[in-house]
C-alpha positions as CSV (number, residue, x, y, z in Angstrom):
1,M,44.1,-19.4,99.0
2,K,46.6,-19.4,101.9
3,T,48.5,-22.6,102.5
4,Q,48.7,-24.2,105.9
5,L,52.3,-23.0,106.2
6,Q,51.2,-19.4,105.9
7,L,48.3,-19.8,108.3
8,S,50.7,-21.3,110.8
9,L,53.1,-18.5,110.4
10,L,50.3,-16.0,110.7
11,S,49.1,-17.6,113.9
12,F,52.6,-17.3,115.3
13,L,53.0,-13.7,114.3
14,T,49.6,-12.7,115.8
15,V,50.8,-13.9,119.2
16,T,53.8,-11.6,118.9
17,V,52.1,-8.5,117.3
18,Y,48.7,-8.0,118.9
19,A,48.7,-5.2,121.5
20,Q,46.0,-4.2,124.0
21,P,46.0,-1.7,126.9
22,T,45.4,-4.2,129.7
23,P,47.2,-7.5,129.4
24,P,45.9,-10.7,131.1
25,P,47.7,-12.2,134.1
26,Q,51.3,-13.0,133.4
27,W,51.5,-16.8,133.7
28,H,55.3,-16.8,134.1
29,H,54.9,-15.4,137.6
30,L,52.6,-18.2,138.7
31,D,53.4,-21.0,141.1
32,P,53.5,-24.6,139.7
33,A,52.0,-26.0,142.9
34,T,49.1,-23.6,143.5
35,D,48.4,-22.2,140.1
36,K,49.0,-25.3,137.9
37,A,51.2,-23.3,135.6
38,I,55.0,-23.9,135.3
39,G,55.9,-20.4,136.3
40,I,58.7,-19.1,138.5
41,S,56.7,-18.5,141.7
42,T,57.4,-14.8,141.9
43,E,54.9,-13.7,144.5
44,R,55.6,-16.7,146.7
45,A,59.3,-15.7,146.6
46,Y,58.6,-12.2,147.8
47,E,56.5,-13.6,150.6
48,L,59.4,-15.7,151.6
49,L,61.7,-12.7,151.6
50,K,59.5,-11.0,154.1
51,T,60.3,-13.7,156.6
52,A,64.0,-13.0,156.5
53,P,65.7,-11.2,159.4
54,A,65.7,-7.4,158.7
55,S,69.4,-7.2,159.5
56,R,70.2,-9.6,156.7
57,L,67.7,-8.4,154.1
58,P,67.1,-4.6,154.5
59,T,63.7,-3.5,153.1
60,Q,65.4,-0.5,151.4
61,P,68.7,-1.7,149.8
62,R,71.2,1.2,149.7
63,K,71.8,0.9,146.0
64,P,69.6,-0.6,143.2
65,V,71.2,-3.3,141.1
66,I,71.9,-2.2,137.6
67,V,70.9,-4.6,134.9
68,A,72.2,-3.9,131.4
69,V,69.9,-4.9,128.5
70,I,72.1,-5.2,125.4
71,D,69.4,-5.2,122.6
72,G,67.9,-3.1,119.9
73,G,66.9,-0.1,122.0
74,I,64.2,0.8,124.5
75,D,61.2,3.1,124.8
76,Q,62.5,5.2,127.7
77,N,59.2,7.0,128.0
78,H,57.1,3.9,128.6
79,E,54.9,4.3,131.7
80,D,56.0,1.0,133.2
81,L,59.8,1.5,132.6
82,K,60.6,5.2,133.0
83,S,60.8,4.9,136.8
84,V,63.3,2.0,136.6
85,L,65.8,3.4,134.0
86,W,69.4,3.8,134.9
87,T,70.4,7.5,134.8
88,N,74.0,8.6,134.5
89,P,74.5,10.9,137.4
90,N,77.4,12.7,135.8
91,E,75.9,13.5,132.4
92,I,73.7,16.5,131.5
93,A,71.0,15.5,129.0
94,G,71.0,17.1,125.6
95,N,73.9,19.4,125.8
96,G,76.0,17.5,123.3
97,K,78.9,17.2,125.6
98,D,80.7,14.3,127.3
99,D,80.2,15.7,130.8
100,D,81.7,12.7,132.6
101,R,84.5,12.3,130.0
102,N,83.8,8.6,129.5
103,G,84.0,8.9,125.7
104,Y,80.2,8.9,125.2
105,A,78.4,12.3,125.0
106,D,74.9,12.5,126.4
107,D,74.7,8.9,127.6
108,V,72.1,9.7,130.1
109,H,70.3,6.3,130.0
110,G,72.7,4.2,128.0
111,W,74.4,4.1,124.6
112,N,73.7,3.2,121.0
113,F,76.6,1.6,119.1
114,H,74.5,1.8,115.9
115,G,74.3,5.5,115.7
116,G,76.1,8.1,113.6
117,R,77.7,11.3,114.7
118,D,75.2,13.1,112.5
119,G,72.2,11.7,114.6
120,R,71.2,9.1,112.0
121,N,70.7,5.5,113.2
122,M,71.3,2.2,111.6
123,E,68.5,-0.4,111.9
124,R,69.5,-3.2,109.5
125,E,72.6,-5.3,109.2
126,Q,73.6,-8.3,107.1
127,K,73.6,-11.8,108.6
128,E,77.1,-12.9,109.7
129,E,77.1,-15.6,107.0
130,T,76.4,-12.9,104.4
131,R,79.3,-10.8,105.6
132,L,81.6,-13.8,105.6
133,Y,80.4,-14.8,102.1
134,A,81.1,-11.4,100.7
135,R,84.6,-11.3,102.2
136,L,85.7,-14.8,101.4
137,K,84.2,-15.3,98.0
138,P,86.7,-13.2,96.0
139,L,89.6,-14.9,97.9
140,Y,88.6,-18.6,97.7
141,E,85.9,-19.1,95.0
142,G,87.3,-21.7,92.6
143,K,90.5,-22.3,94.6
144,S,91.8,-25.6,95.7
145,R,92.9,-26.1,99.3
146,A,96.2,-27.7,98.4
147,S,97.3,-24.5,96.6
148,L,96.9,-22.4,99.8
149,T,99.1,-21.5,102.7
150,P,98.2,-23.1,106.1
151,A,96.6,-19.7,107.3
152,Q,94.7,-19.5,104.0
153,Q,93.6,-23.1,104.4
154,Q,92.0,-22.3,107.7
155,E,89.9,-19.6,106.1
156,Y,89.2,-21.8,103.1
157,D,87.7,-24.4,105.4
158,L,85.4,-21.7,106.8
159,W,84.5,-20.7,103.2
160,T,83.4,-24.3,102.4
161,V,81.0,-24.1,105.3
162,V,79.8,-20.5,104.8
163,K,79.2,-20.8,101.0
164,P,76.4,-23.5,101.1
165,Y,75.0,-22.1,104.3
166,F,74.5,-18.6,102.8
167,E,73.3,-19.9,99.5
168,Q,70.7,-22.1,101.2
169,K,69.5,-19.1,103.4
170,R,69.4,-16.7,100.4
171,A,67.4,-19.2,98.3
172,K,64.9,-19.7,101.1
173,A,64.5,-15.9,101.6
174,E,63.8,-15.6,97.8
175,K,61.3,-18.4,97.9
176,D,59.5,-17.0,101.0
177,Y,59.2,-13.6,99.4
178,Q,57.9,-14.9,96.1
179,E,55.4,-17.1,97.9
180,D,54.2,-14.4,100.2
181,S,53.9,-11.9,97.4
182,T,51.6,-14.3,95.6
183,Y,49.6,-14.7,98.8
184,L,49.4,-11.0,99.2
185,A,48.1,-10.5,95.6
186,E,45.5,-13.2,96.3
187,D,44.5,-11.4,99.5
188,R,43.9,-8.1,97.7
189,D,41.8,-9.9,95.0
190,N,39.8,-11.9,97.6
191,L,38.9,-8.9,99.7
192,Q,37.8,-7.0,96.6
193,T,35.7,-10.0,95.6
194,L,34.0,-10.0,99.0
195,K,33.4,-6.3,99.0
196,K,31.8,-6.5,95.6
197,A,29.7,-9.6,96.4
198,F,28.4,-8.0,99.6
199,G,28.0,-4.5,98.1
200,V,30.1,-2.8,100.8
201,S,33.2,-0.6,100.8
202,R,34.3,-1.9,104.2
203,L,34.5,-5.5,105.5
204,D,34.1,-5.5,109.2
205,S,34.5,-8.6,111.5
206,A,30.8,-8.9,112.1
207,L,30.0,-9.1,108.4
208,L,32.7,-11.7,107.8
209,H,31.5,-13.7,110.9
210,R,27.9,-13.9,109.5
211,P,28.2,-13.2,105.8
212,P,24.9,-12.5,104.0
213,T,25.3,-15.3,101.4
214,T,24.8,-19.1,101.0
215,D,27.5,-19.3,98.3
216,T,30.0,-21.8,99.6
217,T,33.0,-20.1,97.9
218,L,32.2,-16.8,99.5
219,L,31.5,-18.4,102.8
220,K,34.9,-20.1,102.7
221,L,36.6,-16.8,101.8
222,A,34.8,-14.9,104.6
223,R,36.0,-17.6,107.2
224,Q,39.5,-17.3,105.8
225,Y,39.7,-13.6,106.8
226,Y,37.5,-13.6,109.8
227,R,39.8,-16.0,111.7
228,P,43.0,-13.8,111.6
229,M,40.9,-10.7,112.2
230,A,39.5,-12.2,115.4
231,M,42.9,-13.4,116.6
232,R,44.3,-9.9,116.1
233,H,41.2,-8.2,117.4
234,E,40.9,-6.3,114.1
235,N,37.6,-4.9,113.1
236,D,38.4,-4.0,109.5
237,A,39.7,-6.2,106.8
238,D,41.7,-3.3,105.3
239,S,43.7,-3.2,108.6
240,L,44.4,-6.9,108.3
241,L,45.6,-6.3,104.7
242,R,48.0,-3.6,105.9
243,Y,49.4,-6.1,108.4
244,F,49.9,-8.6,105.5
245,E,51.6,-5.8,103.5
246,T,53.9,-4.9,106.4
247,F,54.9,-8.6,106.8
248,N,55.6,-8.8,103.1
249,T,57.9,-5.7,103.4
250,Q,59.8,-7.4,106.3
251,I,60.4,-10.5,104.2
252,K,61.6,-8.3,101.3
253,A,64.0,-6.6,103.8
254,R,65.7,-10.0,104.4
255,L,66.6,-10.1,100.7
256,D,67.6,-6.4,100.5
257,Y,69.7,-6.4,103.7
258,A,70.1,-9.7,105.7
259,Y,71.1,-11.8,102.7
260,N,72.4,-9.2,100.3
261,P,76.2,-9.2,100.1
262,Q,76.2,-5.7,98.7
263,A,74.1,-4.1,101.5
264,N,75.9,-1.6,103.7
265,E,73.8,0.5,106.1
266,R,76.8,0.4,108.4
267,V,78.2,3.5,106.7
268,I,75.8,5.5,108.9
269,V,77.8,4.6,112.0
270,G,81.1,5.7,110.4
271,D,83.4,3.5,112.5
272,N,86.4,1.6,111.2
273,L,85.3,-2.0,111.1
274,A,88.8,-3.3,110.7
275,D,89.8,-1.7,114.0
276,L,88.5,-4.1,116.6
277,T,90.0,-1.9,119.4
278,E,87.8,1.1,118.5
279,R,85.4,1.9,121.3
280,Y,84.1,5.4,121.0
281,Y,81.5,5.6,118.2
282,G,77.7,5.8,118.1
283,N,75.3,8.2,119.7
284,A,72.9,8.4,122.6
285,N,69.7,7.6,120.8
286,L,68.2,4.4,122.4
287,I,64.9,4.3,120.4
288,T,64.1,3.5,116.8
289,P,60.7,4.5,115.3
290,L,57.9,3.3,117.6
291,N,57.0,0.5,115.2
292,G,60.6,-0.6,114.9
293,R,61.4,-4.2,115.7
294,G,64.5,-3.3,117.7
295,T,62.7,-0.9,120.1
296,F,59.9,-3.4,120.7
297,H,62.3,-6.2,121.5
298,G,64.4,-4.2,123.9
299,T,61.4,-2.7,125.6
300,H,59.7,-6.1,125.9
301,V,62.8,-7.7,127.4
302,S,63.3,-4.8,129.9
303,G,59.7,-5.1,131.0
304,I,60.1,-8.8,131.8
305,I,63.0,-8.0,134.0
306,A,61.9,-4.8,135.7
307,A,58.5,-3.3,134.8
308,D,57.4,-1.2,137.8
309,R,55.9,-3.6,140.3
310,T,54.3,-0.8,142.4
311,N,52.4,1.5,139.9
312,A,49.3,-0.8,139.2
313,L,49.9,-0.4,135.5
314,G,50.3,-2.9,132.8
315,V,52.6,-5.7,133.8
316,K,55.0,-6.5,136.7
317,G,58.7,-7.3,136.2
318,V,60.4,-10.1,138.0
319,A,62.8,-7.8,140.0
320,D,61.6,-5.1,142.4
321,R,64.6,-2.8,142.9
322,V,66.7,-2.5,139.8
323,Q,67.7,0.0,137.2
324,I,67.8,-0.8,133.5
325,L,70.8,0.4,131.5
326,S,70.0,0.2,127.8
327,V,72.8,-0.6,125.3
328,R,71.8,-0.7,121.7
329,C,73.9,-2.8,119.3
330,I,71.5,-5.5,118.1
331,P,70.1,-4.8,114.6
332,D,67.5,-6.4,112.3
333,G,70.1,-8.9,111.1
334,D,73.2,-10.2,112.9
335,E,75.1,-8.2,115.6
336,R,78.8,-7.6,115.0
337,D,81.3,-9.1,117.5
338,K,83.0,-5.7,117.8
339,D,79.7,-4.0,118.9
340,V,78.9,-6.8,121.4
341,A,82.3,-6.6,123.0
342,N,82.0,-2.8,123.3
343,A,78.5,-3.1,124.7
344,I,79.6,-5.5,127.4
345,R,82.5,-3.3,128.4
346,Y,80.2,-0.2,128.4
347,S,77.7,-2.0,130.6
348,V,80.4,-3.1,133.1
349,D,82.1,0.3,133.2
350,N,78.8,1.9,134.1
351,G,78.0,-0.4,137.1
352,A,75.9,-3.2,135.6
353,K,76.1,-6.4,137.7
354,I,73.9,-8.4,135.4
355,I,73.8,-8.3,131.6
356,N,70.9,-9.6,129.6
357,M,71.8,-10.8,126.0
358,S,68.7,-11.9,124.2
359,F,70.4,-12.4,120.8
360,G,72.6,-14.9,119.0
361,K,74.1,-16.0,115.7
362,Y,75.8,-19.1,114.2
363,F,79.1,-17.6,113.1
364,S,81.5,-15.4,115.2
365,P,84.6,-14.5,113.3
366,E,85.9,-12.1,116.0
367,K,84.9,-14.3,118.9
368,A,88.2,-13.6,120.7
369,I,87.3,-10.0,121.4
370,V,83.9,-11.0,122.8
371,D,85.6,-13.6,125.0
372,E,87.9,-11.0,126.4
373,A,85.0,-8.7,127.1
374,I,83.2,-11.5,129.0
375,R,86.4,-12.2,131.0
376,Y,86.5,-8.5,131.8
377,A,82.9,-8.7,133.1
378,D,83.8,-11.8,135.2
379,R,86.7,-9.9,136.8
380,K,84.3,-7.0,137.6
381,G,81.7,-9.3,139.2
382,V,79.1,-9.3,136.4
383,L,76.8,-12.2,135.5
384,I,75.8,-12.6,131.8
385,V,72.5,-14.3,130.9
386,H,72.2,-15.4,127.3
387,A,69.5,-16.7,125.0
388,A,69.9,-20.2,123.6
389,G,68.2,-19.4,120.3
390,N,65.0,-20.2,118.5
391,D,65.9,-22.7,115.7
392,H,65.1,-25.9,117.7
393,L,68.7,-27.0,117.4
394,D,70.9,-29.2,119.6
395,L,73.6,-26.7,120.6
396,D,75.9,-29.6,121.7
397,S,76.5,-30.1,118.0
398,A,75.4,-26.8,116.4
399,R,77.3,-24.0,118.1
400,Q,75.5,-20.6,118.7
401,Y,77.3,-17.4,119.7
402,P,78.1,-16.0,122.1
403,S,78.8,-19.6,123.1
404,P,79.0,-20.9,126.7
405,T,82.7,-21.8,126.2
406,Y,85.7,-19.7,125.4
407,L,87.8,-20.4,122.3
408,N,90.1,-22.6,124.4
409,G,87.1,-24.8,125.3
410,Q,86.9,-23.6,128.9
411,T,83.4,-23.1,130.3
412,I,82.5,-19.5,130.8
413,P,81.9,-19.3,134.6
414,N,79.8,-16.1,134.6
415,M,77.4,-17.0,131.8
416,I,74.0,-18.7,132.0
417,T,72.5,-20.0,128.7
418,V,68.6,-20.2,128.7
419,G,66.1,-22.3,126.8
420,A,62.4,-21.6,126.6
421,S,59.6,-23.5,128.4
422,N,55.8,-23.5,128.0
423,R,53.0,-23.1,130.6
424,N,51.8,-26.7,131.0
425,N,53.5,-29.7,132.5
426,D,52.7,-31.9,129.5
427,S,54.2,-32.8,126.1
428,T,54.4,-29.1,125.2
429,L,56.6,-28.1,128.2
430,A,59.6,-27.5,125.9
431,A,58.8,-24.7,123.6
432,T,58.7,-26.0,120.0
433,F,61.2,-23.4,118.8
434,S,63.8,-23.5,121.6
435,N,67.3,-24.6,121.1
436,Y,68.5,-27.1,123.7
437,G,71.6,-29.1,124.7
438,Q,72.5,-31.3,127.6
439,Q,75.9,-29.7,127.8
440,S,75.3,-26.3,126.2
441,V,72.1,-25.0,127.7
442,D,72.0,-24.5,131.4
443,V,68.4,-24.1,132.3
444,F,64.9,-23.4,130.8
445,A,62.5,-20.6,131.8
446,P,59.1,-19.4,130.7
447,G,59.3,-18.1,127.1
448,V,55.9,-18.7,125.4
449,A,53.1,-16.0,125.2
450,I,54.9,-13.8,127.7
451,W,53.2,-10.4,128.2
452,S,55.4,-7.4,128.6
453,C,55.9,-3.8,127.5
454,D,55.7,-2.6,123.9
455,A,56.8,0.8,122.6
456,G,54.3,3.6,123.0
457,N,52.8,2.7,126.4
458,K,51.4,-0.6,125.0
459,Y,51.6,-4.2,126.0
460,R,51.7,-7.4,124.0
461,P,52.8,-11.0,124.2
462,S,55.8,-12.4,122.5
463,Q,57.7,-15.7,122.6
464,G,61.2,-16.9,122.2
465,T,64.3,-17.7,124.2
466,S,64.6,-13.9,124.1
467,M,61.7,-13.8,126.6
468,A,63.0,-16.7,128.7
469,T,66.4,-15.0,129.2
470,P,65.1,-11.9,130.9
471,V,63.1,-14.1,133.2
472,V,66.4,-15.5,134.5
473,A,68.1,-12.1,134.4
474,G,65.3,-10.9,136.6
475,I,65.8,-13.8,139.0
476,A,69.5,-13.0,139.1
477,A,68.7,-9.3,139.8
478,V,66.5,-10.3,142.8
479,L,69.4,-12.5,144.1
480,K,71.9,-9.6,143.8
481,T,69.5,-7.1,145.3
482,Y,68.8,-9.1,148.5
483,F,72.2,-11.0,148.7
484,P,74.6,-8.4,147.4
485,N,77.8,-10.3,148.3
486,L,77.1,-13.1,145.9
487,S,79.7,-13.4,143.1
488,P,78.6,-14.2,139.5
489,A,79.7,-17.8,140.0
490,D,77.5,-17.9,143.2
491,M,74.5,-16.6,141.4
492,K,74.9,-19.0,138.6
493,R,75.3,-21.9,140.9
494,I,72.3,-21.0,143.0
495,I,70.0,-20.5,140.0
496,L,71.1,-23.8,138.4
497,Q,71.1,-25.8,141.6
498,S,67.6,-24.7,142.6
499,A,66.1,-25.3,139.2
500,V,63.0,-27.5,139.4
501,V,63.7,-30.7,137.5
502,Y,60.9,-32.2,135.3
503,H,61.0,-35.7,133.8
504,T,57.9,-35.0,131.7
505,L,57.9,-36.7,128.3
506,V,57.9,-33.8,125.8
507,V,58.1,-33.3,122.1
508,K,61.8,-32.7,121.4
509,P,62.0,-29.3,119.6
510,G,62.1,-29.6,115.9
511,T,61.1,-33.2,115.9
512,K,58.1,-35.5,116.6
513,Q,60.2,-37.5,119.0
514,K,59.2,-37.7,122.7
515,V,62.1,-37.3,125.2
516,D,62.6,-36.7,128.9
517,F,62.5,-32.9,129.4
518,A,65.4,-33.4,131.8
519,T,67.7,-34.4,128.9
520,L,67.4,-31.0,127.2
521,S,69.7,-29.0,129.5
522,K,72.4,-29.3,132.0
523,T,70.1,-29.0,135.0
524,G,67.1,-30.7,133.4
525,G,65.0,-28.1,135.0
526,I,63.2,-24.7,134.9
527,A,64.4,-21.7,136.9
528,N,62.2,-20.8,139.9
529,L,62.5,-17.6,141.9
530,Y,61.1,-19.1,145.1
531,E,63.5,-22.0,145.1
532,V,66.4,-19.6,144.3
533,V,65.5,-17.4,147.3
534,K,65.0,-20.4,149.6
535,L,68.4,-21.8,148.7
536,A,70.1,-18.4,149.1
537,M,68.5,-17.8,152.5
538,A,69.5,-21.3,153.7
539,E,73.1,-20.6,152.7
540,E,73.0,-17.1,154.3
541,A,71.8,-18.8,157.5
542,I,74.6,-21.3,157.5
543,T,77.2,-18.5,156.9
544,S,75.8,-16.3,159.6
545,K,76.3,-19.1,162.2
546,K,80.0,-19.5,161.4
């Protein structure tokens, strides 16, 4: 019998996995005043833009804004995305040559820093704490701090943090896999019991909904499997079982890769990990297998930002005139600082003005090179929008990377850090999973049950600060499209200054405590496109009179 923990986990995963051809209305576009949902007032904002003087806001901007999505890849053939993809005008597709001589052959729609020269592609990486554990253990296990040099003592201090952190995570992964394997074995036995009891070879949802029995044990079993089948719109218990098996495989992969100090899929890439200045490695493949987690994530994020708003298909993105540049460097595991720095530089060098980074980790051993790449982006006029993370932590005391400050403690002026909010203005307004921080998180945005694109011309909902971040990136893209002279600092200021503040008593993420929503971020508010446009137009009007 499944525990409440597994049922809760199953409920969460069905929200993120179920796909259907026609999604319901996207609540994050709705208006708080008229629709009673705490969305970003997208359509209201576009109506407001229509009232602006044509001379200030041309209906056909000369050049679309390029938004880079640094993620796990993208389905570049998706019906709602193919019209909004960035295309390198100086590269000839598929000829194996670096036509524009930028160091990246065939980078027609972006680049993949997880690819090998032989065409293979890495999908899994260790967690950063695993990499640190593997490197530091032979150096400092059993050593005393007093016996070390000052430089070694600094690493030793890191080791004393990494060792228990890794061992706790590894132990939890082992426990989760063992428990889920037990549940899976029970599921197989239970479904066979039901088939035998009902004299059928196939258990469909109708049969489980009204089982032909009065036996209380069988009735309880039937209800146990009917509920998740109904949630996932499955009509066959064997399909549900295959889903359970896939989930079990994913948990096993955490042991085999994420928390395995010996794992090394990186050999596929063939770069020199010790050379942090190395930039030209990878390949042009932006898509993993269609059921791959990375491609889903990047495709979903891209759809939130820029899914075609004119084709009457699927979903609508926030921004109406942008191009999506896909840069793949986020694995199933933790991204490497070297890859992130290179991805930022590649995005900037290819014209991106906004970069979406829906990823994060809790150790960053080469943070300095990421910092320098972010400074480079700032000098080139690029705004970075970054996810706060999904571990319901206070980032004022638990640092997540890339962090909103440089190594020297200075606030990064061209970065916005985003938490996730829910639909209703009640105690659930702050997403239960969202990280927060009155000094470290800038603003919240819709991030629960957000419908967007899935690989293979599909659509599905997902949740996380990964979904809230592209909402804000989309808002920034609208700003840059219609107000092209704005600097990254201007865009950040307008987005934060116009955020709608809520003093609703909410459940503080990760606790049962009720707090004022406004205490969870710097602004205390939720980003709103209408308010952003209104403020930008007001400032344009003042400037034009001078």
